[in-house]
C-alpha positions as CSV (number, residue, x, y, z in Angstrom):
1,X,12.9,-58.2,-36.7
2,X,13.7,-61.7,-35.4
3,X,14.7,-62.0,-31.9
4,X,16.5,-65.1,-30.6
5,X,16.8,-65.8,-26.8
6,X,19.3,-68.2,-25.7
7,X,19.4,-70.1,-22.3
8,X,22.5,-71.5,-21.2
9,X,22.5,-74.9,-19.5
10,X,23.6,-78.6,-19.5
11,X,21.3,-81.2,-21.2
12,X,22.1,-84.9,-20.3
13,X,21.8,-87.6,-22.8
14,X,18.9,-89.0,-21.1
15,X,15.7,-87.3,-19.4
16,X,13.5,-89.4,-17.5
17,X,9.7,-88.8,-18.0
18,X,9.3,-87.7,-14.4
19,X,12.1,-85.1,-14.8
20,X,10.3,-83.8,-18.0
21,X,7.1,-83.2,-15.9
22,X,8.9,-81.5,-13.3
23,X,10.6,-79.2,-15.7
24,X,7.2,-78.5,-17.3
25,X,5.7,-77.5,-14.0
26,X,8.6,-75.3,-13.0
27,X,8.4,-73.5,-16.3
28,X,4.6,-73.0,-16.0
29,X,5.0,-71.6,-12.3
30,X,8.0,-69.4,-12.9
31,X,7.6,-67.9,-16.5
32,X,10.7,-66.3,-17.9
33,X,10.3,-63.0,-19.8
34,X,12.9,-61.3,-22.0
35,X,12.8,-58.5,-24.7
36,X,15.3,-57.3,-27.1
37,X,16.6,-53.7,-27.4
38,X,15.4,-51.6,-30.1
39,X,17.8,-50.9,-32.9
40,X,17.4,-48.1,-35.6
41,X,19.3,-48.9,-38.7
42,X,20.6,-45.5,-40.1
43,X,20.6,-47.0,-43.5
44,X,16.9,-46.6,-43.7
45,X,17.6,-42.6,-43.5
46,X,20.5,-42.5,-45.9
47,X,23.0,-44.7,-47.9
48,X,25.7,-42.7,-46.3
49,X,25.3,-43.9,-42.8
50,X,28.2,-41.8,-41.5
51,X,26.2,-38.6,-42.3
52,X,23.1,-39.6,-40.0
53,X,23.0,-38.1,-36.6
54,X,23.4,-40.4,-33.6
55,X,20.1,-42.1,-33.1
56,X,21.1,-44.3,-30.2
57,X,19.3,-42.1,-27.6
58,X,16.0,-43.1,-29.2
59,X,16.6,-46.7,-28.6
60,X,16.0,-46.1,-24.9
61,X,12.5,-44.7,-25.1
62,X,11.0,-41.1,-25.4
63,X,14.3,-39.3,-25.0
64,X,14.7,-35.7,-26.2
65,X,17.8,-33.9,-27.5
66,X,19.6,-31.7,-25.0
67,X,19.5,-28.0,-25.4
68,X,17.6,-24.9,-24.2
69,X,13.8,-25.1,-23.3
70,X,11.4,-22.5,-22.3
71,X,9.7,-23.9,-19.2
72,X,7.5,-23.1,-16.3
73,X,9.5,-23.4,-13.0
74,X,7.6,-24.3,-9.9
75,X,9.3,-24.4,-6.4
76,X,7.6,-26.3,-3.7
77,X,4.3,-26.0,-5.5
78,X,4.7,-22.2,-6.0
79,X,5.2,-20.6,-9.3
80,X,8.6,-19.0,-9.9
81,X,9.0,-17.8,-13.5
82,X,8.9,-18.8,-17.0
83,X,12.5,-19.0,-18.3
84,X,14.7,-20.5,-20.8
85,X,16.8,-23.4,-19.0
86,X,19.5,-25.5,-20.4
87,X,19.0,-29.2,-20.2
88,X,21.5,-32.1,-20.7
89,X,21.0,-35.7,-21.1
90,X,20.0,-37.2,-17.7
91,X,21.1,-40.2,-16.0
92,X,19.2,-43.6,-16.1
93,X,16.1,-43.4,-14.1
94,X,14.9,-39.8,-15.0
95,X,11.7,-41.2,-16.4
96,X,9.9,-41.1,-19.6
97,X,8.0,-37.9,-18.8
98,X,11.4,-35.9,-18.6
99,X,12.4,-36.9,-22.1
100,X,15.8,-38.3,-20.5
101,X,16.8,-34.5,-19.7
102,X,18.2,-33.0,-16.5
103,X,18.1,-29.3,-15.9
104,X,21.3,-27.4,-15.5
105,X,21.3,-24.5,-13.0
106,X,23.8,-21.8,-12.5
107,X,24.8,-20.4,-8.9
108,X,22.7,-17.2,-9.8
109,X,19.7,-19.3,-10.6
110,X,19.9,-21.3,-7.4
111,X,20.0,-18.0,-5.4
112,X,17.0,-17.0,-7.2
113,X,15.2,-20.1,-6.0
114,X,15.8,-18.9,-2.6
115,X,18.5,-21.3,-1.5
116,X,20.8,-20.4,1.4
117,X,23.9,-20.8,-0.4
118,X,25.9,-20.0,2.6
119,X,24.8,-23.0,4.4
120,X,24.7,-25.2,1.2
121,X,27.5,-24.1,-1.3
122,X,26.7,-24.8,-4.7
123,X,30.0,-23.9,-6.4
124,X,33.5,-25.1,-5.8
125,X,36.8,-23.6,-7.1
126,X,37.9,-25.2,-10.1
127,X,34.6,-27.0,-10.9
128,X,32.3,-26.2,-13.8
129,X,29.4,-24.1,-12.5
130,X,27.5,-23.8,-15.7
131,X,25.5,-26.9,-15.0
132,X,24.8,-27.6,-11.4
133,X,22.5,-30.6,-10.4
134,X,20.6,-29.6,-7.4
135,X,20.0,-33.2,-6.0
136,X,23.8,-33.5,-5.8
137,X,24.4,-30.3,-3.9
138,X,21.4,-30.1,-1.5
139,X,20.3,-33.4,0.3
140,X,16.7,-34.1,-0.1
141,X,16.2,-31.9,-3.2
142,X,14.2,-33.4,-6.0
143,X,13.8,-32.3,-9.6
144,X,11.1,-33.5,-11.9
145,X,10.6,-32.4,-15.5
146,X,7.5,-33.0,-17.6
147,X,8.4,-32.6,-21.2
148,X,5.0,-32.6,-22.5
149,X,3.8,-29.7,-20.4
150,X,7.1,-28.1,-20.1
151,X,6.8,-27.8,-16.4
152,X,9.9,-28.1,-14.2
153,X,9.0,-29.0,-10.6
154,X,11.5,-28.3,-7.8
155,X,11.3,-29.7,-4.4
156,X,13.6,-28.1,-1.8
157,X,13.8,-28.8,2.0
158,X,12.8,-26.0,4.1
159,X,16.2,-26.1,5.9
160,X,18.0,-25.2,2.6
161,X,15.9,-22.0,2.0
162,X,16.4,-18.4,3.2
163,X,13.9,-17.3,5.6
164,X,12.3,-14.9,3.1
165,X,8.7,-13.6,3.2
166,X,5.9,-15.1,1.1
167,X,5.8,-13.2,-2.1
168,X,9.5,-12.3,-2.1
169,X,10.9,-11.2,-5.4
170,X,14.7,-11.1,-6.0
171,X,15.9,-7.6,-6.9
172,X,17.3,-9.0,-10.2
173,X,13.6,-9.3,-11.2
174,X,12.6,-5.8,-10.4
175,X,11.4,-3.7,-13.4
176,X,12.2,0.1,-13.4
177,X,9.4,0.7,-15.8
178,X,9.5,2.5,-19.1
179,X,10.3,6.0,-19.8
180,X,7.1,8.1,-19.6
181,X,5.8,11.7,-19.0
182,X,2.7,11.9,-16.9
183,X,0.2,14.4,-15.5
184,X,-2.6,13.9,-13.0
185,X,-5.1,16.5,-12.1
186,X,-8.0,17.0,-9.9
187,X,-10.4,20.0,-10.4
188,X,-13.3,21.0,-8.2
189,X,-15.4,24.2,-8.1
190,X,-18.6,26.0,-7.5
191,X,-20.4,29.0,-8.9
192,X,-23.0,31.0,-7.0
193,X,-24.7,34.3,-7.3
194,X,-22.5,36.2,-5.0
195,X,-19.3,34.0,-4.8
196,X,-17.2,31.7,-7.0
197,X,-14.6,29.0,-5.8
198,X,-12.3,26.7,-7.7
199,X,-9.6,24.5,-7.0
200,X,-7.1,22.8,-9.3
201,X,-4.4,20.1,-8.2
202,X,-1.7,18.9,-10.6
203,X,0.8,16.3,-10.1
204,X,3.2,16.0,-13.2
205,X,6.4,14.1,-13.7
206,X,8.9,12.3,-15.8
207,X,10.1,8.6,-15.5
208,X,13.5,7.5,-17.0
209,X,15.3,4.5,-15.8
210,X,15.4,4.4,-12.0
211,X,14.8,8.4,-11.7
212,X,11.4,9.9,-11.1
213,X,10.9,13.7,-11.4
214,X,7.8,15.0,-9.8
215,X,6.0,18.2,-9.4
216,X,3.0,18.9,-7.1
217,X,1.0,22.2,-7.3
218,X,-2.4,23.7,-6.6
219,X,-4.3,26.7,-8.0
220,X,-6.8,28.4,-5.8
221,X,-9.4,30.9,-7.0
222,X,-12.1,32.6,-5.0
223,X,-14.3,35.6,-5.6
224,X,-17.0,37.0,-3.4
225,X,-18.2,40.2,-1.4
226,X,-15.5,42.6,-2.0
227,X,-12.6,40.4,-2.6
228,X,-10.9,38.5,-5.3
229,X,-8.1,36.1,-5.0
230,X,-6.3,33.6,-7.1
231,X,-3.0,32.0,-6.3
232,X,-0.7,29.2,-7.5
233,X,1.2,27.3,-4.9
234,X,4.2,25.0,-5.7
235,X,3.7,22.3,-3.1
236,X,6.8,20.7,-4.0
237,X,9.3,19.7,-6.9
238,X,11.6,16.6,-6.2
239,X,13.5,13.8,-7.8
240,X,13.9,10.4,-6.4
241,X,15.3,7.0,-7.0
242,X,15.5,3.7,-5.4
243,X,18.9,2.4,-3.9
244,X,18.3,-1.3,-4.4
245,X,21.6,-2.5,-2.5
246,X,20.6,-0.5,0.6
247,X,16.8,-1.2,0.1
248,X,16.5,2.6,0.5
249,X,15.1,5.6,-1.4
250,X,17.0,8.8,-2.2
251,X,14.9,12.0,-2.4
252,X,16.4,15.3,-3.5
253,X,14.2,18.5,-3.6
254,X,11.1,19.4,-1.7
255,X,9.7,16.7,0.5
256,X,8.8,15.9,4.1
257,X,10.6,14.1,6.8
258,X,9.4,10.8,8.3
259,X,7.1,10.8,11.2
260,X,8.2,7.6,13.1
261,X,10.2,9.3,15.8
262,X,9.8,13.0,15.4
263,X,6.8,15.0,14.0
264,X,6.9,15.3,10.2
265,X,8.2,18.8,8.8
266,X,8.6,19.9,5.2
267,X,12.3,20.5,3.8
268,X,14.2,21.4,0.7
269,X,17.2,19.3,0.7
270,X,18.1,15.5,0.6
271,X,16.7,12.6,2.2
272,X,18.0,8.9,2.4
273,X,15.8,6.4,4.1
274,X,14.9,2.7,4.5
275,X,11.9,1.9,2.1
276,X,9.4,-0.5,3.4
277,X,8.1,-0.9,0.0
278,X,11.2,-3.0,-0.8
279,X,10.2,-5.6,1.8
280,X,7.2,-7.6,0.6
281,X,5.7,-8.2,4.2
282,X,7.0,-5.0,5.8
283,X,4.6,-2.7,7.8
284,X,3.1,0.3,6.2
285,X,1.7,3.5,7.5
286,X,-1.9,4.5,7.4
287,X,-3.9,7.6,6.4
288,X,-6.6,8.8,8.8
289,X,-10.2,8.8,8.0
290,X,-11.4,12.5,8.2
291,X,-15.1,12.5,9.6
292,X,-17.4,15.4,10.0
293,X,-20.9,16.6,9.7
294,X,-22.2,19.0,7.1
295,X,-25.3,21.0,7.7
296,X,-25.8,21.9,4.0
297,X,-24.2,21.0,0.8
298,X,-20.8,22.2,1.7
299,X,-17.3,22.7,0.5
300,X,-14.8,20.5,2.3
301,X,-11.2,21.7,2.3
302,X,-8.3,19.8,4.2
303,X,-4.8,21.4,4.8
304,X,-1.7,19.9,5.9
305,X,1.5,21.7,6.9
306,X,-0.1,24.9,5.4
307,X,-0.9,23.5,2.0
308,X,-4.3,22.6,0.6
309,X,-4.2,18.9,-0.2
310,X,-7.8,18.0,-0.7
311,X,-11.1,20.0,-1.6
312,X,-14.4,18.5,-2.5
313,X,-18.1,19.1,-1.9
314,X,-20.2,16.9,0.4
315,X,-23.8,16.4,0.9
316,X,-25.6,17.3,4.1
317,X,-25.2,14.9,7.0
318,X,-22.2,13.0,8.4
319,X,-19.2,12.4,6.0
320,X,-16.1,10.2,6.0
321,X,-13.1,11.0,3.7
322,X,-11.2,7.7,3.3
323,X,-9.3,8.4,0.0
324,X,-7.1,10.9,1.4
325,X,-3.5,11.2,0.0
326,X,-1.5,13.6,2.4
327,X,1.7,15.3,1.3
328,X,3.6,13.7,4.1
329,X,3.2,10.8,6.4
330,X,2.4,13.0,9.4
331,X,1.3,16.4,10.2
332,X,-2.1,17.5,11.6
333,X,-5.0,17.8,9.1
334,X,-6.7,21.0,9.3
335,X,-10.3,20.6,8.3
336,X,-12.6,23.4,6.9
337,X,-16.3,23.0,6.1
338,X,-17.8,25.9,4.3
339,X,-21.7,25.7,4.5
340,X,-23.9,27.0,1.8
341,X,-25.5,29.5,4.2
342,X,-21.9,31.1,4.6
343,X,-21.1,29.7,8.0
344,X,-17.9,27.8,8.4
345,X,-16.6,24.8,10.7
346,X,-12.9,24.4,11.5
347,X,-11.3,21.5,13.4
348,X,-8.0,19.6,13.4
349,X,-7.6,15.8,12.9
350,X,-4.4,14.5,14.5
351,X,-2.3,12.3,12.0
352,X,0.4,10.2,13.3
353,X,1.5,6.6,13.1
354,X,0.7,3.6,15.2
355,X,3.2,2.2,17.8
356,X,6.7,1.9,16.3
357,X,7.1,-1.9,16.0
358,X,9.7,-3.7,13.7
359,X,10.4,-7.4,13.1
360,X,13.3,-8.9,14.9
361,X,16.6,-8.3,13.3
362,X,15.2,-5.4,11.0
363,X,16.8,-1.9,11.3
364,X,15.4,1.2,9.6
365,X,17.2,4.5,9.3
366,X,16.3,7.8,8.1
367,X,18.7,10.8,7.3
368,X,17.7,14.3,6.3
369,X,19.7,17.5,5.7
370,X,18.1,20.6,4.1
371,X,16.2,23.9,4.8
372,X,13.0,23.9,6.8
373,X,10.0,24.5,4.3
374,X,6.4,25.4,5.1
375,X,3.6,26.8,3.3
376,X,3.2,29.2,6.1
377,X,4.6,32.6,5.4
378,X,5.1,33.3,9.1
379,X,7.8,30.8,9.2
380,X,11.6,31.1,8.3
381,X,13.8,28.4,6.6
382,X,16.5,27.3,9.1
383,X,19.0,24.6,8.0
384,X,18.6,21.5,10.1
385,X,19.8,18.0,10.1
386,X,17.8,14.8,11.3
387,X,18.7,11.3,11.9
388,X,16.7,8.4,13.2
389,X,17.1,4.6,13.7
390,X,14.6,2.0,14.7
391,X,15.8,-1.5,15.6
392,X,13.8,-4.9,16.1
393,X,14.9,-6.7,19.1
394,X,14.0,-10.1,20.3
395,X,11.0,-10.8,22.5
396,X,8.9,-8.5,20.5
397,X,10.7,-5.3,21.5
398,X,11.6,-2.4,19.4
399,X,14.1,0.3,20.3
400,X,14.4,3.6,18.5
401,X,16.0,7.1,18.8
402,X,17.1,10.1,16.9
403,X,18.2,13.8,17.0
404,X,17.3,17.1,15.2
405,X,20.1,19.8,15.0
406,X,19.6,23.4,13.8
407,X,21.3,26.7,14.6
408,X,18.6,27.6,17.1
409,X,17.3,24.1,18.3
410,X,18.7,20.8,19.6
411,X,16.7,17.8,20.3
412,X,17.2,14.1,21.1
413,X,14.7,11.3,21.6
414,X,14.8,7.7,22.9
415,X,12.0,5.2,23.2
416,X,10.9,1.6,23.0
417,X,7.8,-0.2,21.9
418,X,6.6,-3.9,22.3
419,X,4.0,-6.2,21.0
420,X,1.7,-7.3,23.8
421,X,0.2,-10.0,22.0
422,X,-3.5,-10.3,22.9
423,X,-3.2,-7.1,24.7
424,X,-2.3,-4.9,21.5
425,X,0.9,-3.0,20.8
426,X,2.3,0.0,22.8
427,X,5.2,2.5,22.4
428,X,6.6,5.1,24.9
429,X,9.3,7.5,24.1
430,X,10.8,10.8,25.7
431,X,12.2,13.9,23.9
432,X,14.5,16.5,25.3
433,X,14.8,19.9,23.4
434,X,16.7,23.1,23.9
435,X,15.0,26.1,22.0
436,X,15.7,29.6,21.1
437,X,12.5,31.4,20.0
438,X,11.8,34.4,17.9
439,X,12.2,36.8,20.8
440,X,15.6,35.2,21.5
441,X,14.5,33.5,24.7
442,X,16.1,30.2,25.5
443,X,14.0,27.2,26.7
444,X,14.4,23.7,27.4
445,X,12.1,20.9,28.3
446,X,10.8,17.3,27.8
447,X,7.9,15.6,26.1
448,X,6.5,12.2,26.9
449,X,4.6,10.3,24.2
450,X,2.4,7.1,24.7
451,X,0.8,5.3,21.8
452,X,-1.5,2.2,21.9
453,X,-3.3,0.3,19.1
454,X,-5.4,-2.9,19.6
455,X,-8.1,-4.6,17.7
456,X,-10.7,-6.7,19.7
457,X,-12.0,-8.8,16.9
458,X,-14.1,-10.9,19.1
459,X,-16.0,-8.2,20.4
460,X,-16.1,-6.2,17.1
461,X,-14.1,-3.3,18.8
462,X,-11.1,-1.6,17.0
463,X,-8.8,0.9,18.8
464,X,-7.2,2.2,15.6
465,X,-5.2,4.7,17.7
466,X,-5.1,5.7,21.2
467,X,-2.5,8.2,22.3
468,X,-1.4,10.8,24.7
469,X,1.6,13.2,24.7
470,X,2.6,15.3,27.8
471,X,5.2,18.2,27.4
472,X,6.7,20.5,30.1
473,X,6.5,24.1,30.0
474,X,9.8,24.8,28.3
475,X,9.3,22.1,25.5
476,X,9.2,23.3,21.7
477,X,9.4,21.6,18.4
478,X,11.5,22.5,15.4
479,X,8.2,23.7,13.8
480,X,7.7,26.2,16.7
481,X,11.5,27.6,16.4
482,X,10.8,28.3,12.8
483,X,8.2,31.2,13.5
484,X,9.5,34.7,12.8
485,X,7.2,36.2,15.7
486,X,5.9,35.0,18.9
487,X,2.3,35.4,17.9
488,X,0.5,35.9,14.6
489,X,-1.6,34.6,11.7
490,X,-0.9,33.8,8.1
491,X,-2.9,36.0,5.7
492,X,-4.2,35.3,2.4
493,X,-3.4,37.4,-0.6
494,X,-5.2,38.5,-3.6
495,X,-4.1,38.4,-7.3
496,X,-2.2,41.7,-6.9
497,X,-0.3,40.6,-3.8
498,X,-2.0,42.7,-1.4
499,X,-2.8,41.3,2.1
500,X,-6.3,40.2,2.5
501,X,-8.2,41.7,5.5
502,X,-9.1,38.1,6.9
503,X,-6.4,36.1,8.3
504,X,-6.4,32.3,7.9
505,X,-7.7,31.0,11.1
506,X,-6.1,27.7,11.0
507,X,-2.6,29.3,10.9
508,X,-2.9,31.1,14.4
509,X,0.2,30.5,16.7
510,X,1.1,31.8,20.0
511,X,4.6,30.6,21.3
512,X,3.8,31.9,24.8
513,X,1.2,29.1,25.1
514,X,3.5,26.1,24.5
515,X,1.8,22.7,24.2
516,X,1.0,20.8,27.3
517,X,-1.1,17.7,26.9
518,X,-2.5,16.1,23.8
519,X,-5.0,13.2,23.7
520,X,-6.4,11.5,20.6
521,X,-8.7,8.5,20.2
522,X,-10.2,6.5,17.2
523,X,-12.6,3.7,18.3
524,X,-15.2,1.9,16.4
525,X,-17.6,-0.8,17.7
526,X,-19.5,-3.3,15.5
527,X,-22.9,-4.1,17.2
528,X,-23.8,-6.9,14.6
529,X,-27.4,-6.6,13.6
530,X,-27.9,-3.7,15.6
531,X,-25.4,-1.4,13.5
532,X,-22.2,0.1,14.4
533,X,-20.9,2.9,16.8
534,X,-17.8,4.9,16.5
535,X,-16.0,7.8,18.5
536,X,-13.3,9.9,17.1
537,X,-11.6,12.9,18.6
538,X,-8.5,14.8,20.0
539,X,-7.9,17.4,22.6
540,X,-4.9,19.7,22.9
541,X,-4.4,22.0,25.8
542,X,-1.6,24.6,26.4
543,X,0.5,26.1,29.3
544,X,-0.5,29.6,30.4
545,X,-4.0,29.5,29.0
546,X,-7.3,27.6,29.5
547,X,-7.9,27.5,25.6
548,X,-8.0,24.2,24.0
549,X,-8.3,22.7,20.4
550,X,-11.0,20.0,21.0
551,X,-12.7,17.9,18.4
552,X,-14.9,15.0,19.0
553,X,-17.4,13.1,16.9
554,X,-19.7,10.4,18.0
555,X,-21.9,8.5,15.6
556,X,-24.3,5.6,15.2
557,X,-25.5,3.8,12.0
558,X,-27.8,0.9,11.3
559,X,-30.6,-0.2,9.0
560,X,-33.9,-2.0,9.2
561,X,-35.8,-3.7,6.4
562,X,-33.9,-2.0,3.7
563,X,-33.9,1.4,5.4
564,X,-30.6,2.8,6.4
565,X,-30.3,5.7,9.0
566,X,-27.5,7.4,11.0
567,X,-27.3,9.8,14.0
568,X,-24.2,11.7,14.6
569,X,-22.9,14.4,17.0
570,X,-19.8,16.7,16.8
571,X,-18.1,19.2,19.0
572,X,-15.4,21.5,17.5
573,X,-13.3,24.2,19.4
574,X,-10.2,25.9,18.3
575,X,-7.7,28.4,19.8
576,X,-8.1,31.8,18.1
577,X,-11.6,31.2,17.1
578,X,-14.4,32.2,19.4
579,X,-17.1,29.7,20.5
580,X,-17.5,26.1,19.7
581,X,-19.3,24.3,17.0
582,X,-21.9,21.8,18.0
583,X,-23.8,19.9,15.5
584,X,-26.5,17.2,15.8
585,X,-27.5,15.4,12.6
586,X,-29.8,12.7,11.4
587,X,-29.9,11.0,8.0
588,X,-32.1,8.4,6.5
589,X,-32.5,6.7,3.2
590,X,-35.5,4.7,2.1
591,X,-35.5,2.8,-1.0
592,X,-38.9,2.7,-3.0
593,X,-38.5,-1.2,-3.1
594,X,-39.8,-1.2,0.5
595,X,-43.3,0.1,-0.6
596,X,-43.5,-2.6,-3.2
597,X,-42.6,-5.3,-0.9
598,X,-39.4,-6.0,-2.5
599,X,-37.2,-4.7,0.2
600,X,-33.7,-6.0,-1.0
601,X,-34.5,-6.2,-4.7
602,X,-32.6,-4.3,-7.1
603,X,-33.8,-5.5,-10.5
604,X,-35.8,-2.5,-11.7
605,X,-35.3,1.3,-11.8
606,X,-38.0,1.6,-9.1
607,X,-36.0,-0.7,-6.9
608,X,-33.0,1.4,-7.2
609,X,-34.8,4.7,-6.4
610,X,-34.8,6.0,-2.9
611,X,-35.8,9.0,-0.8
612,X,-33.5,10.9,1.5
613,X,-34.1,13.0,4.5
614,X,-31.3,15.0,6.3
615,X,-31.8,17.1,9.4
616,X,-29.4,18.9,11.8
617,X,-29.3,21.4,14.7
618,X,-26.4,23.7,15.4
619,X,-25.2,25.3,18.6
620,X,-27.6,28.4,18.1
621,X,-30.5,26.2,18.0
622,X,-31.0,26.7,14.3
623,X,-32.6,23.7,12.5
624,X,-32.3,22.8,8.9
625,X,-33.5,19.9,6.9
626,X,-33.3,18.7,3.4
627,X,-35.3,16.0,1.4
628,X,-34.5,14.4,-2.1
629,X,-35.1,11.5,-4.4
630,X,-32.2,9.8,-6.1
631,X,-31.2,6.4,-7.6
632,X,-28.4,4.2,-8.7
633,X,-27.6,2.5,-12.0
634,X,-25.5,-0.7,-11.7
635,X,-22.5,-0.8,-13.9
636,X,-20.4,-3.6,-15.2
637,X,-16.9,-2.8,-16.5
638,X,-13.7,-4.3,-17.6
639,X,-10.2,-3.0,-16.9
640,X,-7.3,-2.4,-19.2
641,X,-3.9,-1.5,-17.9
642,X,-2.0,1.2,-19.8
643,X,1.5,2.8,-19.6
644,X,3.1,0.0,-17.5
645,X,5.2,-3.0,-18.1
646,X,3.4,-5.6,-20.2
647,X,0.9,-7.4,-18.3
648,X,-2.7,-8.0,-18.0
649,X,-5.2,-7.3,-15.1
650,X,-8.6,-8.8,-14.2
651,X,-10.0,-6.7,-11.3
652,X,-13.5,-7.0,-9.8
653,X,-15.0,-4.2,-7.8
654,X,-18.1,-4.7,-5.9
655,X,-20.5,-2.1,-4.8
656,X,-22.7,0.6,-6.5
657,X,-22.3,4.4,-7.0
658,X,-22.9,6.2,-3.8
659,X,-26.4,7.4,-3.4
660,X,-27.0,10.9,-4.8
661,X,-23.3,11.3,-5.9
662,X,-21.1,10.6,-8.8
663,X,-18.9,8.6,-6.7
664,X,-18.0,4.9,-7.4
665,X,-17.4,2.9,-4.3
666,X,-14.6,0.5,-4.7
667,X,-14.1,-2.7,-2.7
668,X,-11.0,-4.6,-2.1
669,X,-11.5,-7.9,-4.2
670,X,-9.0,-8.0,-7.0
671,X,-7.0,-10.7,-9.1
672,X,-4.1,-10.1,-11.3
673,X,-2.0,-12.2,-13.6
674,X,1.5,-11.3,-14.5
675,X,1.0,-7.9,-12.8
676,X,0.6,-7.1,-9.0
677,X,-0.2,-3.9,-7.0
678,X,0.3,-3.8,-3.3
679,X,-1.2,-1.3,-1.1
680,X,-1.9,-1.8,2.6
681,X,-4.4,-0.2,5.0
682,X,-4.0,1.1,8.4
683,X,-4.3,-2.3,9.9
684,X,-1.5,-3.5,7.4
685,X,-4.0,-5.7,5.5
686,X,-2.9,-6.2,2.0
687,X,-5.1,-4.5,-0.5
688,X,-4.7,-5.3,-4.2
689,X,-5.9,-1.8,-4.9
690,X,-6.5,1.6,-3.2
691,X,-9.6,1.4,-1.2
692,X,-11.4,4.7,-1.9
693,X,-14.2,6.4,-3.7
694,X,-13.1,8.0,-6.8
695,X,-15.0,10.6,-9.0
696,X,-16.3,9.2,-12.2
697,X,-16.8,11.3,-15.4
698,X,-18.1,9.2,-18.3
699,X,-17.6,10.5,-21.8
700,X,-20.0,10.3,-24.9
701,X,-18.6,6.8,-25.7
702,X,-19.4,5.5,-22.3
703,X,-15.9,5.4,-21.1
704,X,-14.2,6.5,-17.7
705,X,-10.8,6.6,-16.4
706,X,-9.7,6.0,-12.8
707,X,-6.1,6.6,-11.8
708,X,-4.1,4.6,-9.1
709,X,-0.5,5.2,-8.2
710,X,1.3,1.9,-7.9
711,X,4.7,2.5,-6.4
712,X,5.9,-0.9,-6.8
713,X,4.8,-3.3,-9.5
714,X,6.2,-6.9,-10.1
715,X,6.2,-8.8,-13.4
716,X,5.2,-12.2,-12.0
717,X,2.2,-14.3,-11.6
718,X,0.3,-13.8,-8.6
719,X,-0.2,-10.9,-6.3
720,X,3.5,-10.1,-5.3
721,X,5.3,-6.8,-4.6
722,X,8.1,-5.8,-6.8
723,X,9.7,-2.6,-8.2
724,X,8.6,-0.6,-11.0
725,X,7.8,3.0,-9.9
726,X,5.2,3.7,-12.4
727,X,1.9,5.4,-12.5
728,X,-0.8,3.0,-13.5
729,X,-3.9,4.2,-15.3
730,X,-6.9,1.9,-15.5
731,X,-9.3,2.5,-18.3
732,X,-12.8,1.3,-17.3
733,X,-15.2,0.5,-19.9
734,X,-18.9,0.8,-19.0
735,X,-21.2,-1.7,-20.6
């Protein structure tokens, strides 16, 4: 193609040599450049040039046709989503990388990006809103599109964004999951020469759209000296669904009230409450750690609100149950340890929340109406209503209150909590109640509650919960009013429905001894290279009696040159049970690698073999000890997610099977792509998966299955909470 460049000017008839030299120097010092525009002749494509598409856009460089493209959208260097976005021809200056395209956004998409549309309106009446250009509506906004990588980078000024928590996912992206039927089970048992005991727990359900149908039940079987008992307990059947506009959950059927303001009780009815899980950075409750000391290989049973919620077998020595899933968010845990020699320990572990704090501007509500429900046959089922509200105020303050109303009971509570910064967090409330008991006597009184929580990280000290409650002589709770008699026990029944001769000790009640003061504490201290120390316990005293419910445990654990050891002491005393249990226990584990000079090596089978020694002494001065040899086999495994919305997960667990057991210790490291699960621990730290020890059964093909319940799952890259009420089953393949 020939290009001709014309320079306009006047040329006189005569040019002196000096002028010619000056002109040459000027041209050399100030070179002039020029180029011609590219032109594509449509005749090269077809003789009929009218039938050829408009090629003019290709004359200006790497320009692409407008249309819909699937692109990765990034906002302020954070991935948002992979979506189909419509692009139109951009103005001059969009750059070669963009292909000459500009993205079109709708008002819905702009809201999805987190723009505060109230402060920055993006749509006007009478104006086309199908293609909004962000830089035109939001000062300081920038959009850059890389056509080659199909990446759309959006930069928005912070002032234009809503103040949403990190990891926030708009409700439009929440996934309700797929229709599914599910059943989870847990079975434990033992068989001896003179006694048998079995326990089966079942959680079954159906998922359809936003609805979740669940049934929780347990089967108990026991046979021994002169008795035989088996019984199925229907712990609860309920249906629930999310009410997204209210950020709430609706539950109908058998469930439990919240424990934020009043003590949790069971009910059969309906509950509508604010759901913390719909707030990505909201506070979560915690499950307590149940500690104890077993003198022998023992059966451990934990009850809550009259139901058996956990049963397992523990080795001699100190134990700590961290994978507890209570049936409600509150309610004391009644712990029973049945020793191999026939003796039994009983004590109560308090279970209540940390101080009630809410973020400024956040309001939580909880409404319940239904019949009181308990697993204790000594209690009736009065109809009651409960309503509570908690509001976050400025300056770190939180105010809360509520009421409980029943035919024979009235109660109202008011309280406040505050974040004290470096001094921790505290809450104080007072409850006034008017009660009519089983003997038709009427009482009224008050109860003052104080809760405190603090972690002294610099000193390695953690006050997980420090609380005290004082009640006047006439104060009773709704749970007390539900009793049919002033004093008594609940009894076990055999398979023929006949009353068993031995009452259930944990069910004892005496309304003439109303609760007076209650103190609870859970403190741990990290001593660095010298090990760790912990103290857990509670004490409940009563009016009109010197009897108390007391439980304390003090423990120390450390290690030296690969050898681990612990020393623990416990004191248990319960109303209705004579005497107090006092146990002193010592445990030690010595790896064989110490003998070979390879103290910390775990390469060979000998390195992973260890000797154990357990010794304890009870209140009667009886001594017992046990020795053994065990080992661990490290396992590598991969994870596959089944039965959930499409996604993939790559999760790494550190740790080895617990010595001498079939338990796999799971750590809290995890990474997920296009799928996220969020669970929080008692300190509100985000955990990608449930931290627990799960029983592992390996089949003939070397496969094992661990099940985790993920209440909210997000279909988005990165670990972010969303909505998909689904039961997640992880298939673990052992190599």
